N, C-alpha and C positions, 0 to 999 in steps of 0.2 A: 874569883873565888866566892863561892856561898856557902853559908852555913845555915842549917834550919830547915825547916820544912820544904818538900816540894812545891812549887807554886799549884796551883787549884786543888788541892787537898786538903781537908777531908774533903770526900766528895761521897755522897748518899741520893742513891738512885731509886724511886720505887714507880714501877710502869706496868697499867693495866690498857691491854685493848679489847675490845667487846667488837666483833664481826658478825654482819650476817651476809652471806654471799650465796646467791643465786644464778642460774644459768639455766636456758630454755634453749631447745633448739627443735626446729618445726619444721619436718619437710614437707611441700605442699605441691605435688607437680612437680615441675623442673626449678622451685626454687627452696631454697634451705634457709631459712628464717631463722635467726641467734639472737636473743635478747637477754641479758644480765642486769646485775642491780649490786653495787658493792657499798654497805653502810659501816663505817668504822665510828667508834664510839675509846678517842684518848683521855686518859688518866694520868697526869704525869707529874709526881711530885721529886722535886731533887733538892739537894743541899749542897753548896759549892761554895766555897771560900777562895779567893787567892792566895791566902797566905795565913791561914787561920790560925796555925803555930807559932807563926811568927819566923822572920829571917832576913838574914843580915847578909849583905855584898859587900865586898871590896876589890877596890880597883887596884892596878900600878899607878894612878896617876897622882894618888897621893904621895907617892914616894919615890916621885920622878924627879930628878933633878935636873931637866932640861930646859927651867927658867933661870939657871946657873949659867951665867958665861961661860965657852969654852967645855962645858959639860959633854958626856958623851953623852947619844939619843938611847931610849927607851932604857932609862936607868932603873925605873920602878920597877915592882914585884908587889902584886897583890899579897902575898903570904908576909911580904913586910907590913904592908897596911895592916892585916890582920894581928899581926903582932904588938903594933903600936895603936889598935884599936880606931884607925883610921875607918870607918865605915862612910861608903858611898850610899849606901841606902839601906834604910832600916824598914822593913815592912811586917805590918800584922794587922790583920783586919777581920772585922766577922759579918755574918748574917746573919741577921737574928729569927731568920722564918723559915719554914717549910713550904714554899709557895704551893697551892694545890692547881693544878694547870689544866682546862679541859678545851679539848677540840673535837669536832666531827667533822667527818670526813663522808660526801656522799659521791657514787660514780653511777653511770647509767651506758649500757651502748642500744643500737638496735644494728644489727647486720645483714645484708642478703649475699647470698650466691646464688643466681641467676644463670641457668644453663640454658644460654641462649638457642642455641645450634648445637650438632652434635661435636663440634670443632670448636666453639667459642662460649666461654664462660666471664661471667663481669662479677667483680666483688665489690660492692658499696656499704656504705656505712656511717653512724655518726656514732660519737661517744660525747660525753658530758660529765664536767668534773666538778667539786665544790667543795674547798676547805675550808671552813670557818677559822675567822680571827680566832686564837686562844682568848680566854678567859681566866681568871682566877679566881676561887670559888667563894674568897673572903673578899675579891675586890685590892689586894695588897701589892698595887703596882701600878705605872703611871709610865704614860710617853710623852715627849716632845712634842707638843702640836709648833708646828713649821709656820703656819697662818699667824698665831697669835706671837708668839717666842715663850710660851709658858708652857710649864705641864700639865697635863688633863691628868688627873686622878682619878682614878675610874668609880664609879658610884657617887660620885660629889660635883656638885654644882654642873648637873643633869648629861655630865658624860657617863657615858653606856660602860657594862663590865667588859669591853674590849679597851677601855681606855683609847677611843676614839679610834681604834682601826677600825677603816669600814672594809664590811663584806664583799667578795667580787664572783657575780654568777654567771661569766659571761665565758666559762672556758668550752669552747666545741672543739672537736677533733674529727672533723670528715673525714673518709679513706675511701678511696679508689684503688682496683684492680683488676686484672683480667689475665686470662689464659688464655689461647690458639692453639691446638695442635695442628702444626702446618702439615706435616706428613703422619703417615702411620705409629710413629714411634719417636718424635719430635715435638717437643712441646717450648710456645715461645711465651714467656711471662714477662707481668711487666704492672708496677701498681707505684701510687704515692697515698703517703701520708701528710694531713695537714693539721696546723694548730692555729687557730685564730683566737680573736677575742671579736665577739660580735659585738 
C-alpha cells in the first residue's frame, strides 16, 4: 500500500535538437557514388525527483503475527499497518537544479554501387559515427572515477566538463553487398554490414 506522489514525479523536460543533414548522389559511368553527413546538437534540460512531493509505503510485515508461536501464516495486512501508522518506507527528496545537458553527434558515410558487368553489381561503403560525452552548461555534475575511488567534479581540480568521461572516436561501420542476375528474370542478392572499433 502506498500513499502520496507517484515515484519519479514531478518531471519537467525541455529538449532542442538542431540538425544539418546533407546527402549527395553522383552517377559517373558504371558507378553511383553516395555521400552524406549528419550533424546534430542536442540541448536537454530535465528536472526529475524520485518522490518530490513525499510518499509513504506500508507493508503487511509490521502487523504480521507469524513471529507468535502457533499463529497462522500471512496474518498481516498493509491497510492495518496504514491505520496504525506503521510505515515501512517514508520518502521525500529534492533535486535542486535544472541541469543543462549538451551533446554533439556526427555521422558521415561514403558508398558506391558499382555495376561491374551487365549481371553483377557490387555495393560497398564505410560509415563513421561519433557521439560526444555529454557536458553540463555550468559543470553541475560529477562522475565516479573507478581508478581513484573518488568523485570527479566537472570543472574542478583539472577535471574536464564531461566529468572524466572520455570521447570515443573509432566507431566505423563498413558494408558490402552484391546483386547477380543469374537468369533474365532472376536476381541473387547478398551482403553484410559490420560494426567495429578500429
